[in-house]
N, C-alpha and C positions, 0 to 999 in steps of 0.2 A: 415472744418466745412462748411456745405452748407449755402449759403446766403438765408436768409428768404425772402419770397415773400413780396412785398411792401404792407404795410398796415399803416393806420393812427395810430400813437402812441398816444392813448387816455387813456389807463389804468394806474392807479396810484397804487403804493405800498407804504404804510406807515408802517414803523417798527421801534420799539425802539431797539437799539442795544447798546452794550458797546462802549463808546467813542474810545477805543483803536482799535476796529475792524473797526470803520468808518475811523479812521486815516490810518489804513493799506489798506482798500479798496480804499481810496482817492489816496494814494501813488501808489498802483498797477495800478490804472486806469491812473494816470498821466504818469507813466513809459511806459504804452502802447499807449500813446497819445490819450486817449479817455476820454469822460466825464464819471462820475461815473455811470450814468444811462445806457449808452451804454456798459460799461464794465460789469455791472451786467447782462444786457440782454445777452451778449456773454457767461458769466459764466453759467447762467441758461440754455441756449440753449446747451452748451457743456455737461452739466450734464444730460439733457434730452436725448441727443443722446447717451451718455455712457450707461445710463440705458436701453434704447431701444435696443441697441446692446447686452447688457448683457441678456436681457429677450429673445432675439431671439436665443441665444445659449443654452438655457435650454430645 
């Protein structure tokens, strides 16, 4: 995964999710030695790159 260009992290995401999903996400982030925010950022970036690669093969 390509490291993103430096930019100020100023955008917020507020979402209501089921407590068990938050628990799972917290545990996965902790297992990867990341904050939940950083872990979510990495997951969103990975999914974006996956979709971009998929759209380029069509």
